[in-house]
N, C-alpha and C positions, 0 to 999 in steps of 0.2 A: 556168530558163535566160532570163536577162534580156539586153537590149540586143543582140538578134540582128544589128541593122544595123551595129554597131561591131566585131563579131568576124569573124575569118577562118574559113573552113572547118576549117582545121587546128586552130585554137584551140578550136573547139567539140568536135572529136573528142577532142583532148587532155584537155579538161575532162570529157567523158562519152563513153566508147568506144562506147556504144550508139547515138550519133547516126551512127556510121559506116555502120551498116546502112541507115539511112534515106537517107544520101548515095548509097550503092551502089545502092539501089533506084531512085533518080532519075537514076543514070547520071553522078553528079558525082564527079570525081576529088578525093578528100580526102587523098590522100598526097602525091605529087610535085607536084600542081597546087593544093594546099590553101592556098596563101598569099594568096588572094583573098577579098574579102568575099562574103557571102552573096548580095547584090544582083548582084554581078559574076558570080558562079557561075551564077546563075539566067539571066542574059543570055547567058553563054557557051554553056550547055547547053540553053537554050531550055526552062527549067522555070518553072512558076507559082510566083512567090514566096510567095503567100498559102498555097497548098497545102503547100509545103515548110516554111514557117515554122510552120504549124499542127502538122504531124507532129513538128517538132523541139521545140515547146513541150509536146507531149504524151508525149514519149519515156519520161519516168519515171512516167507516170500508173499508179497501181496499181489494176488492175481486179479484182484477186483478192478474193474474198469466202469467208468461212467457209461451206462448202457441204456439206451431208450427202448426199452422192452415194449412200449407202446406202439412202436412203429413195426414190430415184428408180425409176420404172417402168423395166423393162429396155430397152423400145423407146426411151424418151426418152433413156436413158443411151447407147444405141449411136448415136443422132443427135448427142449432145453430143460423144462421142468423134470422130466423123467431122468435124463442123463445126469443132471446136477443135483437136484434136490431129492428125488426119489432114490437115487444111488446113495446119497449121503445118509439119508435115514436107514436104508438097508445095511449099510457098512457100520454104522455107528450104534445101531440098537444092540447087537451082541456085545459090544464093548461097554455100553451103559448097564446091561444087564450083569455082566461080570463084575464091574466096578460095585454096583449097588449090593450084590450078593456079599462080596468080600468086605466091603466097608461096614455093612450091617452086622456081619458075623463077628467082626473084630471090635467094633466101636459101638455097637447097638446097645449093649448093656449100659453104657454111660450116656450115650446120646440117643435117646429113645426116639427122636424124630427120624432117625435113619431107617427104622423099621417101617414106618409109614412111607417114607420116601421110596424104599425098595418096592413096596407093593404098588405105588403110583407109577413107578417106572415100568413095572410089569404091565400095568394097565395101558400106559401110553404105547408100549411096544405092541401089544396085541391090537389095539384099536387102530394104529397107524399102519400096521401091516395089512389089515384088511382093507382099510381106506384106499391105500396105494393100488391094490389090485383092482378095485371097483373103477378107479380112474383109468388105469392102464388097459383094462379089458372092456369096459362099457363106454364111459363118458369120452375119453380122449379120442378113441377110434371113430366115434360118431362126429365129433368136431372136425376131424380130418375129412370125413366124407362130405361134410357141409362145404368145407374149403374147396374140395375137389368139384362138388357140384356147381359152385359159383364160377370157378375157373372155366369149366366146360360147358356152362350154360345148361346144366341138367336139372331135373326135378329134385326136390328135397327128399333124400332117402327116407324110408320108412323106419320106425324104431319101436321096439316092443315097449318102451317106457313112456310112449306118448311124446309130449314136448320135451325139449332139452332142459326145460325149467325144472322138471321133476328130479333127475339126478344132481343137478346144480344145487338145489335146495338141500338135498341130502348131504352132499359134500360140504356145503357151508355149515350145517349143523354139526357135522363130524369135526370141521376145522375148530368150531368154538369149543367143542367138548375136549379135544386135544389140547387147546389153549388154556382151558380152565385147569386141567390136570397139571400143566406146567406152571401155571400160576400158584398152584397150591404148593408144588415142590419148591418154587422160588421163596415162597413165604415161609415154609418150614426150614429151609436152609439159610435164612437171613439173607436172602438175595444172593445165594451161591457163595457165602462167606464161611469158609471152614474155621473151626475153633483155633485159638492160638496154640501152636505146637503140634498141629495136626500132621500126620504122616503124609508122605507124598502120594500114596494111593488115595487117600481122603481128599487131598488137594486136586488131584488129577480128576477125580470123580465130579467134584463140584465145577471144575473148569470146563469139563466136557458137557456137563449138563447146561451150563450157561451158553456154550457155543451151539448146542443142539437147539435150544430155545430161539437163539438168534437166527439160525438157519430156518426154523419153522416159521418164524415171522415173514421173513423174505419170500419163503415158499408160498405161504398163505396169501401174502400181498399180490403176488403175480397171478394167483388164481381168482381170488375175490374181487380184486379191483381192475384187473386187465382181461384175463382169459374169459371169465364167466360172463361179464357184461357184453363183451364183444361176441361171444357165442350166441347169446340171446338175441342181440341185434342182428346177427347173420341169419339166424332162423327166421326171424320175422321178415327179413329182406327176401329169403328164399320162398317164404310162403305167400308174399304179396304178389 
């Protein structure tokens, strides 16, 4: 993204919808008030131009690497899930709630599916927020204790939930519930396709929803297919 100074906020969002989330984070109106330059927007909203331009220039930076998560220690994997995926959910839920309220308010009279999508986003937000806390306060600390027990050749720590299979089953059910809610949102939004001529806020909302679903898929994959089976095997090993 070159020549930031010569482009308006709206032009930048039109060229790359992901910039909308950056403007939203800084409190800059990119929709109705997007017809001003970046410098003018920074002056108007009292934003540091250098910080904003840095984030805009890095918006497409690909930080993904081919990673063999299957080789990671379980305690390290739980920390990764919290620091990357839990943090992503916590950071983006408020943004999705704001987008859903705004888009439903402005366009819900014509596009009735937005009203249901707004309710589904609220449901996803509530369920995932509770889900993350269960993992962070109950399941993940126990998995770390099991890892420590193996390293130090100690007995398996006692847990008030019995076997680790119990919270894991609950987490898997909740993963499926969240996935079903997002599948319904995808269906209602025609696979996150905004209508022709949709405003930038509308487009940004659908783009963020799609990104959110993709992150959740990776998040659930790490837990359901790697962390949970290995935690079950570790518990069996420690009990034998």
